[in-house]
NUGUBA-325696 format. One line per 3 residues: number of its first residue (from 1); their letters; for each residue x, y, z of C-alpha. Coordinates in steps of 0.1 Angstrom, whole numbers, plus 2048, in hexadecimal, padded with zeros to 3 digits. Layout:
<atoms>
NUM) A) X/Y/Z ~ ...
</atoms>
This chain:
<atoms>
1) MSN) 1A0/ADF/0CD ~ 1C2/AE9/0BF ~ 1C6/B00/0DD
4) MKS) 1BF/AE4/0F5 ~ 1D8/ACC/0E4 ~ 1F4/AE6/0E4
7) MER) 1F3/AEB/109 ~ 1FB/AC8/114 ~ 21E/AD2/11E
10) ELH) 20F/AEA/138 ~ 1FB/ACE/148 ~ 219/AB7/14F
13) CPV) 224/AB0/172 ~ 248/ABB/177 ~ 251/A9A/188
16) CKE) 240/A7E/175 ~ 23F/A92/154 ~ 21B/A86/14F
19) IVK) 1FA/A98/150 ~ 1F4/AA2/174 ~ 1DC/A8E/18A
22) QPV) 1CD/A9D/1A9 ~ 1E5/ABB/1A8 ~ 1ED/ACE/1C8
25) VLP) 1FC/AF2/1C8 ~ 21D/AF6/1D9 ~ 226/B16/1EB
28) CQH) 23B/B20/1CD ~ 21B/B1F/1B8 ~ 226/B00/1A4
31) SIC) 20D/AE3/1A1 ~ 218/ABF/1A5 ~ 206/A9D/1A7
34) LMC) 1FB/A93/1C9 ~ 20B/A71/1C5 ~ 22B/A80/1B7
37) ASE) 22D/A98/1D4 ~ 22A/A7C/1ED ~ 245/A68/1DB
40) VLV) 25D/A85/1DC ~ 257/A89/201 ~ 25E/A64/207
43) QNG) 27E/A67/1F2 ~ 289/A83/209 ~ 286/A6F/228
46) YPP) 262/A77/233 ~ 24A/A5B/23D ~ 232/A50/222
49) PEL) 210/A61/227 ~ 1EE/A50/223 ~ 1E1/A56/201
52) PPE) 1BD/A51/1F4 ~ 1B6/A32/1DE ~ 1BB/A35/1B9
55) PNS) 19C/A44/1A8 ~ 19A/A2B/18C ~ 18B/A0F/1A1
58) PAS) 179/A1C/1C0 ~ 17C/A05/1DD ~ 15B/A0F/1EC
61) TPN) 146/A0F/1CD ~ 125/9FD/1D5 ~ 124/9EB/1B4
64) TRS) 119/9CB/1C4 ~ 0F5/9D8/1C7 ~ 0DC/9D6/1AA
67) PHQ) 0D2/9F8/19C ~ 0AE/9EB/19B ~ 0AB/9E6/1C0
70) ARR) 092/9FD/1D0 ~ 0A8/A0A/1ED ~ 0CD/A0B/1EE
73) PMP) 0E3/A1E/205 ~ 0F1/A3F/1F9 ~ 116/A41/1EF
76) SKA) 129/A46/20F ~ 13E/A66/20F ~ 158/A53/222
79) DHR) 15C/A3C/205 ~ 165/A58/1EE ~ 177/A70/204
82) PID) 183/A8F/1F2 ~ 1A8/A95/1F0 ~ 1A7/AB4/205
85) RVL) 198/AA0/222 ~ 1B3/A86/21F ~ 1CD/AA2/220
88) RSG) 1BC/AB0/23F ~ 1BD/A8F/251 ~ 1E2/A91/25A
91) FGT) 1F1/A90/237 ~ 214/A9F/238 ~ 215/AA2/25E
94) YLS) 22B/A88/26E ~ 237/A81/292 ~ 254/A6A/299
97) PGR) 24C/A4E/2B1 ~ 260/A5D/2CF ~ 257/A80/2C8
100) RRK) 244/A95/2E1 ~ 224/AA3/2D4 ~ 22A/AC5/2E4
103) EPP) 248/ACB/2CE ~ 240/ADD/2AD ~ 247/AC7/28F
106) HAM) 262/AD1/277 ~ 258/AE2/257 ~ 259/ACC/238
109) LFP) 270/AD6/21B ~ 264/ACC/1F8 ~ 27D/ACD/1DC
112) CPP) 269/ADD/1C0 ~ 276/AD2/19E ~ 26C/AF1/18A
115) CGR) 27A/B09/1A4 ~ 29A/AF5/1AA ~ 298/AFD/1CF
118) EVE) 287/AF1/1EE ~ 266/B00/1F8 ~ 259/AFF/21C
121) LGE) 238/AED/21F ~ 234/AF6/244 ~ 22F/AE0/262
124) KGL) 211/ACE/252 ~ 222/AC5/232 ~ 20A/AC1/214
127) TDC) 1EC/AC8/22B ~ 1EF/AED/224 ~ 1F2/AE7/1FE
130) LRN) 1D0/AEC/1ED ~ 1C4/AD8/1CF ~ 1C7/AEA/1AE
133) LTL) 1A2/AE4/1A4 ~ 1A5/AFC/187 ~ 1C2/AE8/178
136) ERI) 1AE/AC8/17D ~ 191/AD6/16A ~ 1A8/AE1/14E
139) VER) 1B7/ABE/14D ~ 195/AAE/14B ~ 18A/AC5/12E
142) YRH) 1AB/ABD/11D ~ 1A6/A97/120 ~ 183/A9A/112
145) TVS) 18F/AB0/0F6 ~ 1AC/A9A/0EA ~ 199/A79/0F1
148) LGS) 1B1/A6E/10C ~ 194/A67/123 ~ 185/A4E/10B
151) VAV) 186/A32/125 ~ 162/A2C/12F ~ 158/A35/152
154) MCQ) 141/A1A/15F ~ 124/A1F/176 ~ 12F/A19/19A
157) FCK) 10D/A0B/1A5 ~ 107/9F0/18B ~ 111/9CC/191
160) PPQ) 132/9C3/17E ~ 122/9AB/165 ~ 107/9C4/15C
163) SLE) 11B/9E4/161 ~ 111/A01/14A ~ 125/A1E/13F
166) ATK) 121/A3C/155 ~ 110/A5A/145 ~ 10F/A72/162
169) GCA) 124/A7B/180 ~ 118/A8A/1A1 ~ 130/AA3/1B1
172) DCR) 11E/AA0/1D2 ~ 11D/A7A/1D3 ~ 13F/A77/1C3
175) ASF) 135/A5A/1AD ~ 12C/A53/189 ~ 10A/A45/17F
178) CNE) 0F9/A37/161 ~ 0D7/A47/159 ~ 0C2/A2E/16C
181) CFK) 0D8/A2E/18B ~ 0DA/A54/18B ~ 0B4/A57/18B
184) LYH) 0B2/A3D/1A6 ~ 0CA/A4F/1BD ~ 0BD/A72/1B5
187) PWG) 097/A70/1B6 ~ 083/A8E/1AE ~ 076/AA3/1CB
190) TPR) 094/A9A/1E2 ~ 0B3/AAE/1EB ~ 0C8/A96/1D7
193) AQH) 0B7/AA2/1B7 ~ 0C9/AC3/1BC ~ 0EB/AB3/1BA
196) EHV) 103/AC1/1A1 ~ 107/AAD/180 ~ 129/AA9/171
199) QPT) 139/A93/157 ~ 140/A6F/162 ~ 163/A6D/170
202) LNF) 178/A58/187 ~ 187/A76/199 ~ 16E/A8C/1AA
205) RPK) 17A/AAD/1B7 ~ 16B/AC2/1D3 ~ 153/ADC/1C7
208) VLS) 165/AF8/1D8 ~ 186/AFE/1EA ~ 184/AFD/210
211) CPE) 19D/B08/22A ~ 1B6/AEC/232 ~ 1B8/AF7/256
214) HDQ) 193/AFE/25D ~ 17C/AE3/250 ~ 15E/AED/23B
217) ERL) 16A/B12/23B ~ 168/B22/219 ~ 186/B37/20C
220) HFY) 176/B5A/20A ~ 196/B70/20D ~ 1B8/B73/1FD
223) CRT) 1D7/B81/20F ~ 1EB/B95/1F7 ~ 209/B96/20F
226) CQR) 20B/B70/214 ~ 1FB/B68/1F2 ~ 1E4/B4E/202
229) LLC) 1BF/B47/203 ~ 1AF/B4C/225 ~ 18F/B42/235
232) PLC) 17D/B5A/24D ~ 18E/B48/26B ~ 1B1/B4A/25C
235) KLR) 1AB/B6F/255 ~ 1A8/B76/27A ~ 1C9/B66/283
238) RIH) 1E5/B7C/290 ~ 1FD/B72/274 ~ 1E8/B85/25B
241) AGH) 1E4/BA4/270 ~ 1EE/BC3/25B ~ 1EE/BAF/23B
244) KVA) 1DC/BBA/21C ~ 1BE/BA2/21B ~ 1A4/BA5/200
247) PVA) 184/B92/1F8 ~ 18C/B75/1E1 ~ 173/B82/1C7
250) QAY) 187/BA2/1C5 ~ 1A8/B8F/1C2 ~ 198/B79/1A8
253) QTL) 18D/B96/193 ~ 1AF/BA8/197 ~ 1C3/B8A/18D
256) KDK) 1AB/B82/171 ~ 1AF/BA5/163 ~ 1D5/BA3/165
259) ITK) 1D6/B82/153 ~ 1BE/B90/139 ~ 1D4/BAF/133
262) EMN) 1F3/B99/131 ~ 1E3/B82/118 ~ 1D7/B9F/103
265) YIL) 1FA/BAE/104 ~ 209/B8D/0F8 ~ 1EE/B87/0DE
268) ANQ) 1F3/BAB/0D1 ~ 218/BA4/0CD ~ 218/B83/0BA
271) EMV) 22F/B91/0A0 ~ 248/B97/0BC ~ 244/B74/0C8
274) LSQ) 248/B66/0A5 ~ 267/B7C/0A0 ~ 276/B6F/0C0
277) ITQ) 26E/B4B/0B6 ~ 281/B51/096 ~ 29E/B5F/0A9
280) LES) 29E/B42/0C0 ~ 29D/B29/0A4 ~ 2BA/B3B/093
283) AIT) 2CD/B3B/0B4 ~ 2C8/B15/0B6 ~ 2D6/B11/093
286) QTE) 2F3/B28/09C ~ 2F9/B14/0BC ~ 2FC/AF4/0A9
289) ANS) 314/B03/08F ~ 328/B15/0A9 ~ 32B/AF6/0BF
292) VAA) 339/AE2/0A1 ~ 353/AFE/09B ~ 35B/AFF/0C0
295) REQ) 360/AD9/0C1 ~ 377/ADC/0A3 ~ 38B/AF8/0B4
298) LSQ) 38D/AE3/0D3 ~ 39B/AC5/0C0 ~ 3B4/ADC/0AE
301) SVS) 3BF/AEB/0CF ~ 3C5/AC9/0DE ~ 3D7/ABE/0BF
304) DLT) 3ED/ADC/0C1 ~ 3F5/AD5/0E5 ~ 3FC/AB0/0DD
307) ALL) 413/ABA/0C0 ~ 425/AD3/0D6 ~ 42A/AB9/0F1
310) AER) 437/AA0/0D8 ~ 450/ABA/0CA ~ 45B/AC4/0ED
313) HAS) 45E/A9F/0F7 ~ 475/A99/0D9 ~ 48B/AB7/0E1
316) LAE) 48E/AAE/106 ~ 496/A8A/0FD ~ 4B1/A95/0E6
319) ALE) 4C1/AAB/101 ~ 4C0/A8E/119 ~ 4D1/A77/100
322) RAR) 4ED/A90/0FA ~ 4F3/A92/11F ~ 4F4/A6D/122
325) QKR) 50E/A69/107 ~ 524/A84/115 ~ 523/A77/138
328) GEA) 528/A53/12C ~ 547/A5D/119 ~ 556/A70/137
331) LAG) 550/A52/14E ~ 55E/A3A/134 ~ 57E/A4F/132
334) QVA) 582/A4D/158 ~ 57E/A27/156 ~ 599/A24/13C
337) ERR) 5B0/A3A/150 ~ 5AB/A25/16F ~ 5B0/A05/15C
340) SLL) 5D3/A11/151 ~ 5DD/A13/175 ~ 5D9/9EE/17A
343) EHA) 5F9/9DA/182 ~ 600/9CA/161 ~ 5ED/9E1/14A
346) GLM) 5F1/A03/139 ~ 606/A1D/14B ~ 612/A05/166
349) ALS) 621/9ED/14D ~ 631/A0A/13A ~ 641/A17/15B
352) QEL) 64E/9F4/164 ~ 65F/9F2/142 ~ 66D/A15/145
355) LKE) 67E/A0D/166 ~ 692/9F2/154 ~ 6A5/A0D/141
358) TDP) 6C9/A11/14D ~ 6D5/A2E/137 ~ 6D0/A4E/14C
361) PCF) 6CC/A67/130 ~ 6B3/A52/11D ~ 6A0/A4A/13E
364) VQA) 69D/A6E/147 ~ 691/A78/125 ~ 676/A5D/124
367) ARQ) 66B/A5D/148 ~ 660/A81/14B ~ 63E/A7C/13A
370) THS) 638/A5B/14C ~ 640/A6D/16D ~ 626/A88/165
373) RLS) 60B/A6E/15C ~ 612/A5A/17C ~ 60F/A7A/191
376) TSI) 5EE/A83/181 ~ 5E1/A60/187 ~ 5EB/A61/1AB
379) EGL) 5DA/A82/1B0 ~ 5BB/A74/19F ~ 5BC/A56/1B6
382) QCF) 5BF/A6C/1D5 ~ 5A3/A84/1CA ~ 58C/A6D/1B8
385) SLA) 56A/A7A/1AA ~ 553/A70/18E ~ 558/A83/16D
388) ADP) 532/A85/168 ~ 513/A83/17F ~ 500/A63/177
391) SFR) 4E1/A6D/18A ~ 4D0/A83/16F ~ 4BE/A97/18A
394) HFQ) 4BF/AB6/175 ~ 4AB/AA5/15A ~ 48B/AA0/16E
397) LDV) 46D/AB4/161 ~ 457/AC7/17A ~ 435/AC6/169
400) SKE) 420/ACF/188 ~ 417/AF1/17B ~ 410/AE3/158
403) LKL) 3FB/AC7/166 ~ 3E7/AE0/17B ~ 3E3/AF5/15C
406) LTD) 3D7/AD7/148 ~ 3C0/ACD/165 ~ 3B1/AF0/166
409) LQF) 3AF/AF1/140 ~ 38D/AFF/139 ~ 37B/B13/11E
412) IQA) 380/B38/121 ~ 368/B47/13A ~ 355/B68/138
415) PLA) 35A/B7E/157 ~ 343/B77/174 ~ 329/B90/17F
418) PVI) 33A/BAF/18D ~ 333/BBA/1B1 ~ 326/BDD/1B5
421) DTQ) 339/BF1/1D0 ~ 31B/C02/1E2 ~ 332/C16/1F9
424) KTL) 342/C29/1DC ~ 325/C29/1C4 ~ 310/C49/1C7
427) AYD) 2F9/C62/1B4 ~ 303/C86/1B8 ~ 309/C9E/19C
430) QLF) 310/C7F/187 ~ 30C/C5A/18D ~ 32B/C49/198
433) LCW) 32B/C23/195 ~ 347/C0E/1A4 ~ 34B/BE8/1A2
436) RLP) 364/BCB/1A4 ~ 367/BA8/197 ~ 365/B8A/1AE
439) QES) 387/B7B/1B6 ~ 380/B5B/1A4 ~ 374/B6D/184
442) APA) 386/B6C/163 ~ 395/B8E/15A ~ 381/BA6/145
445) WHF) 38D/BBA/128 ~ 373/BD5/12D ~ 351/BDB/13C
448) SVE) 32F/BE5/130 ~ 31A/BFC/147 ~ 2F5/BFD/142
451) FRR) 2DC/C15/152 ~ 2B8/C1F/14E ~ 2A0/C36/15F
454) RGV) 286/C23/174 ~ 263/C28/167 ~ 24C/C3B/17F
457) VPG) 226/C3D/17E ~ 21A/C61/17B ~ 212/C6D/19E
460) GGA) 22C/C57/1AE ~ 232/C32/1B3 ~ 244/C18/1A0
463) RSG) 234/C06/183 ~ 22C/BE1/185 ~ 221/BC6/16D
466) IQG) 21D/BCE/148 ~ 21D/BF3/150 ~ 23F/BF0/160
469) RLA) 24D/BDB/143 ~ 241/BF5/12A ~ 251/C10/13F
472) AAR) 271/BFC/13F ~ 26F/BF8/11A ~ 26A/C1E/116
475) WGW) 287/C26/12C ~ 29E/C0D/11B ~ 2C0/C04/126
478) QRL) 2DC/C1C/11D ~ 300/C10/11B ~ 323/C1C/121
481) EEV) 337/C04/10C ~ 35B/BF9/111 ~ 361/C08/133
484) GGT) 385/C02/13B ~ 387/C05/161 ~ 371/BF9/17D
487) SAV) 35D/C1A/181 ~ 348/C30/16A ~ 337/C52/16B
490) IDR) 315/C58/15C ~ 30A/C7C/156 ~ 2ED/C8F/146
493) LEM) 2D2/C7D/15C ~ 2B1/C8A/167 ~ 2AD/C97/18B
496) DSV) 298/C86/1A6 ~ 297/C65/193 ~ 2A0/C42/19A
499) YVL) 2B9/C31/183 ~ 2C1/C0C/180 ~ 2E5/C03/178
502) RVR) 2F6/BE2/171 ~ 318/BD8/162 ~ 328/BBA/152
505) GCN) 34B/BB1/146 ~ 357/BA5/125 ~ 376/B92/119
508) KAG) 37E/B79/0FD ~ 361/B63/108 ~ 348/B7F/104
511) FGE) 333/B91/11E ~ 32E/B82/141 ~ 310/B84/158
514) YSE) 301/BA5/163 ~ 308/BB2/186 ~ 2EB/BB6/19E
517) EVY) 2D7/BD5/195 ~ 2DD/BF3/1AB ~ 2C4/C10/1AF
520) LHT) 2D1/C34/1B3 ~ 2BB/C52/1BA ~ 2C7/C72/1AA
523) PPA) 2C5/C92/1BF ~ 2A4/CA5/1C0 ~ 2B4/CC5/1B3
526) PVL) 2D4/CD0/1A0 ~ 2F3/CCB/1B5 ~ 303/CEB/1C3
529) NFY) 328/CEB/1C3 ~ 338/D02/1DD ~ 355/D04/1F5
532) LDS) 358/D0D/219 ~ 35E/D32/21E ~ 37E/D3A/232
535) RWG) 37B/D60/230 ~ 365/D64/24F ~ 381/D66/268
538) LHA) 382/D42/273 ~ 390/D39/295 ~ 3B0/D29/28A
541) DRL) 3B5/D18/2AC ~ 394/D06/2AA ~ 388/D03/286
544) VVS) 39E/CF7/269 ~ 393/CF7/245 ~ 3A5/CE0/22C
547) KEQ) 3B9/CEE/20F ~ 39E/CE3/1F7 ~ 384/CF6/20C
550) RCA) 36D/CD7/20C ~ 375/CCA/22F ~ 375/CDA/251
553) RSV) 37F/CCD/273 ~ 378/CDC/295 ~ 391/CD5/2B0
556) PGL) 388/CE1/2D4 ~ 3A3/CFA/2DD ~ 3AD/D0D/2FC
559) SLL) 38E/D24/2FA ~ 377/D06/2FF ~ 38D/CFA/31B
562) QAA) 38C/D1B/32C ~ 366/D1E/327 ~ 362/CFC/338
565) DLA) 36D/D0D/359 ~ 34B/D1F/358 ~ 337/CFF/353
568) LTS) 32A/D00/377 ~ 31E/D24/374 ~ 313/D27/350
571) CHL) 30D/D14/331 ~ 323/D27/319 ~ 32F/D13/2FB
574) TAD) 344/D1F/2DE ~ 335/D1B/2BB ~ 348/D1F/29A
577) LLV) 334/D28/27B ~ 33E/D1E/258 ~ 32C/D27/238
580) GDV) 32E/D1F/213 ~ 33F/D37/1FB ~ 31F/D3B/1E6
583) AIT) 2FD/D4B/1EC ~ 2DD/D3E/1DD ~ 2C4/D57/1D0
586) QGR) 2AE/D41/1B9 ~ 2A5/D1D/1AF ~ 2A8/CFC/1C0
589) HYW) 2CA/CEE/1CB ~ 2D7/CCF/1DC ~ 2F8/CC7/1ED
592) ACS) 304/CAC/205 ~ 31E/CA8/220 ~ 32A/C8F/239
595) VEP) 330/C94/25E ~ 349/C80/271 ~ 336/C68/289
598) GSY) 34D/C72/2A6 ~ 344/C97/2A4 ~ 336/CA7/2C3
601) LVK) 31D/CBF/2B4 ~ 31A/CCA/290 ~ 2FE/CDE/281
604) VGV) 2F7/CDD/25B ~ 2DE/CF2/24A ~ 2D7/D14/238
607) GLE) 2D2/D37/243 ~ 2CD/D5B/237 ~ 2EF/D6A/22F
610) AKL) 2E8/D8A/243 ~ 2DD/D77/262 ~ 2FB/D60/260
613) QEW) 312/D7E/25F ~ 300/D8D/27D ~ 302/D6C/290
616) FHL) 327/D68/287 ~ 332/D8C/292 ~ 31B/D8B/2B0
619) PQD) 31F/D69/2BF ~ 304/D5F/2D7 ~ 302/D47/2F5
622) MAS) 2F9/D26/2E5 ~ 2E4/D1D/304 ~ 2D0/D3D/302
625) PRY) 2AB/D39/2FA ~ 2AD/D58/2E4 ~ 2C4/D48/2CB
628) DPD) 2BF/D24/2C2 ~ 2CA/D1C/29E ~ 2B2/CFE/29E
631) SGH) 295/D15/2A5 ~ 29D/D2A/287 ~ 299/D4B/299
634) DSG) 2B4/D63/2A6 ~ 29B/D75/2BB ~ 279/D6A/2C6
637) AED) 26C/D8E/2CC ~ 270/DA1/2AC ~ 266/D85/294
640) SLD) 243/D7C/28B ~ 237/D5A/293 ~ 22C/D55/26F
643) SPP) 24D/D60/25F ~ 265/D44/254 ~ 285/D40/269
646) PFS) 2A5/D4E/25B ~ 2B8/D2E/263 ~ 2B0/D09/25F
649) FLT) 2C9/CF0/26E ~ 2CB/CCB/277 ~ 2E1/CC1/294
652) MGM) 2F8/CA3/293 ~ 310/C95/2AC ~ 31D/C76/2BD
655) GKI) 311/C60/2A0 ~ 2ED/C6D/2A1 ~ 2D7/C86/28F
658) FLP) 2BC/C9A/2A1 ~ 29B/CA2/28F ~ 289/CBC/2A4
661) HGP) 263/CBE/2A8 ~ 251/CDF/2A2 ~ 247/CF3/283
664) NHH) 266/CE8/270 ~ 262/CC3/278 ~ 256/CAB/25D
667) YNH) 241/C95/274 ~ 22A/C98/292 ~ 22F/C76/2A1
670) GCP) 229/C67/27E ~ 209/C7A/276 ~ 20C/C9A/261
673) ANG) 1FD/CB8/274 ~ 1F4/CCB/255 ~ 1F9/CCD/230
676) TSP) 21C/CDC/232 ~ 229/CC7/24E ~ 245/CAE/244
679) RRS) 23F/C8A/23B ~ 247/C6D/250 ~ 26B/C61/250
682) PSI) 270/C41/23C ~ 285/C33/258 ~ 267/C33/26F
685) ANG) 253/C21/255 ~ 26E/C07/251 ~ 26D/BFF/276
688) NIP) 28C/C12/282 ~ 27B/C24/29F ~ 291/C41/2AA
691) ASS) 298/C4D/2CD ~ 27D/C67/2D4 ~ 27C/C84/2EC
694) PTG) 263/CA1/2F2 ~ 278/CB7/2DB ~ 27F/C9F/2BE
697) LTY) 28B/C7E/2B1 ~ 2AE/C70/2B0 ~ 2BA/C5A/292
700) PLP) 2DB/C4A/28A ~ 2F1/C61/277 ~ 2EF/C5A/251
703) PRL) 310/C57/23E ~ 308/C76/22A ~ 2EF/C91/22F
706) GVC) 2DE/CA2/212 ~ 2CF/CC6/212 ~ 2B7/CD3/1F8
709) LDF) 2AD/CF7/1F8 ~ 28F/D04/1E4 ~ 295/D29/1E4
712) EKG) 273/D33/1D4 ~ 25F/D1E/1EC ~ 274/D26/20A
715) RVT) 278/D02/214 ~ 296/CED/21E ~ 296/CC7/21E
718) FYD) 2B0/CB1/22E ~ 2B7/C8E/220 ~ 2CA/C6E/227
721) AHS) 2E0/C74/209 ~ 2E8/C4F/206 ~ 2C4/C45/1FF
724) LRP) 2B5/C68/1F9 ~ 29A/C62/213 ~ 28D/C82/222
727) LWE) 295/C87/247 ~ 288/CAA/24F ~ 278/CC7/23D
730) GPV) 271/CEA/248 ~ 26E/D0F/23E ~ 28A/D28/23B
733) DCS) 28A/D4D/234 ~ 295/D53/210 ~ 28F/D79/20F
736) GPV) 2B4/D7D/208 ~ 2D2/D69/1FD ~ 2D4/D47/20F
739) CPA) 2F5/D35/217 ~ 2FE/D12/220 ~ 309/D13/245
742) FCF) 31A/CFC/25D ~ 31F/D01/283 ~ 338/CEE/299
745) IGG) 335/CEA/2BF ~ 352/CD7/2CD ~ 367/CBF/2B9
748) GAL) 35B/CB3/297 ~ 361/CB0/272 ~ 34D/CB6/253
751) QLQ) 354/CAF/22E ~ 340/CBB/210 ~ 337/CA1/1F6
754) ELV) 34F/CA4/1D9 ~ 341/CA6/1B6 ~ 344/C87/1A2
757) ANR) 350/C9B/185 ~ 36D/CAA/19A ~ 376/C88/1A8
760) MAD) 37A/C78/186 ~ 38D/C95/176 ~ 3B2/C93/174
763) QTP) 3B6/CB6/183 ~ 39F/CCD/196 ~ 38B/CE1/17D
766) VRR) 389/D07/17F ~ 36C/D0F/196 ~ 34E/D21/188
769) VTI) 332/D2E/19D ~ 310/D2D/18B ~ 2FD/D3C/1A8
772) QSR) 2FF/D60/1B2 ~ 320/D64/1C5 ~ 31F/D72/1E8
775) VTN) 334/D92/1EA ~ 337/D9D/20E ~ 34A/DBB/21B
778) LNN) 356/DAF/23D ~ 363/DD2/246 ~ 340/DE0/247
</atoms>
């Protein structure tokens, strides 16, 4: 009983916050009261649907008849229509008055409170939402357990003055009976006696779920793709063609087993649950204490701002007062000076008295100063200006920036989730992760990079459910702390593995949100570092190798122009061969390169060193059937049909890559021809149908092409280096040293993938070759 009482919260409707009544399951798998769902739809502008009467007082109860009458009509099914029938009869499907019936109605959008988003109900609205009968049964058991259903259910067939309490309910009649009425309506020896007995209730449910689109059809199937129950008729619809459809009993057992395993896992880790509850309670206590401290700090900060403003206000007011006094004194002096120039005052009166002097020596002696003052006064009258500016324009405060700062005054924010730069991020000899902060993000002091190996089920395939979570726990997150820049390098990783990476920033406010997780697949073999060999007598007029010997460009020269004159009489083309400066004699090795999309024809692959030398020194007609590098044979006469070819190339050009059919091709129109034939290309499985021809398939050129050579097995595999999806696989002769090889026909450019370690180093490290070096005497 304690278990039933503790689960009341799980039985609440997310809208009314009460125990659910007649719950229906939304497409998002949340359950909600039927009445609440209709009210939410009305609030969102949809017409009110027709709802069944409240179950507490049935409108069609034949309680006006005496239970002792010999014959009484059976309870009408129409009087107690099940909810699913009401839903079928147009519930949730509306047509506006002027709407043409041929036009398809718009899909309803229901704002689901638990999801916080709108879920699409479809054109029929709640009609497609099935009742949650299991939840109704749980609610009914809960009510009986906690005595919430203590309200007596009266017999629906007794007269009101003599109504007796119901003791039984009939799921087929959808009515509650007292003992006498039940016997009367279910006589022995009749089909009614076989009706299902239930507890008396006012809310009868259908015995089984039926299809909302096909009346009376049982739901016997479950579509795993759509995650919906299907009837046999729904299963035949085109919309479920190709979906994973299983019998509902199988889905029932599978889901039941999963829930049982999950429950057992949680029950077996109760100590972990209690520990986390303790941590959460401690976090709540810390939250309260830290909020009080933060509030005090906020008050202190505002007080400091107020005090600083008051201090600054006093300082500026004092400066303003000093300026006022100084300007007032200057203007007052000008006023006094001008007053002295009046006719009977000051300087003018003195001058009039001076003119009365008749003694020349005395007049000259006294008049010189008066003359100087009069001259100065006349000059001041002629060039009059104020001694001080009365406007005080220079004492206006521009507080727009400060007001904006105060308006934008917020608590310090942690950095937003970084954005991973997928164009620069790659997995090669090491993992290189590059990111940036959004423009509106607060700055970060440093970053924390986290990575882990993705758990894989033995035999292939990703883990799911509890198995996947246990694998994630086993391969826990590893961290690079306090990364200063916006990129990081991760080394010492396992080959041919998928790693999950994420990053977050940190500043004074703490750590921000994690970026979206990015998945990187490490190469299937150790990365081979080599350079392009420039010792094989390159045609300088057509083929140029960069100073770093990692990039080559073919420019059509005069030789190709002269050869074009023979285009009408022969098919001669000039081919330039370029090889790596290292030969492979053991192990598995991987390397990658990129071909310029505008290249005419570029071949990338591997070949026997001896055969490559022979081909280079004895160039052949590229159109000759005796020498086709794609065929892997330099002569079809002397080689056995069972011997592996000495060369294996893929041809790229004009933004495309050509995957030939034949013994070296992975796929035979999508179906493997034998155990060693290559697998189907993922791009075909994803729906990217390539251009096909009798000789092969054409795909868009990948940004980078990966090559993996297994020397012991004599196999070479070509990959889309960006996603490490295999493109083509075939045999190659490994009876001697094998070299990476590249062939140019016409204009084009190729660049080897640079090692991440070399890219991040301050200077190019001294090159070391770990594979047996190729020493060739070109004079022989």
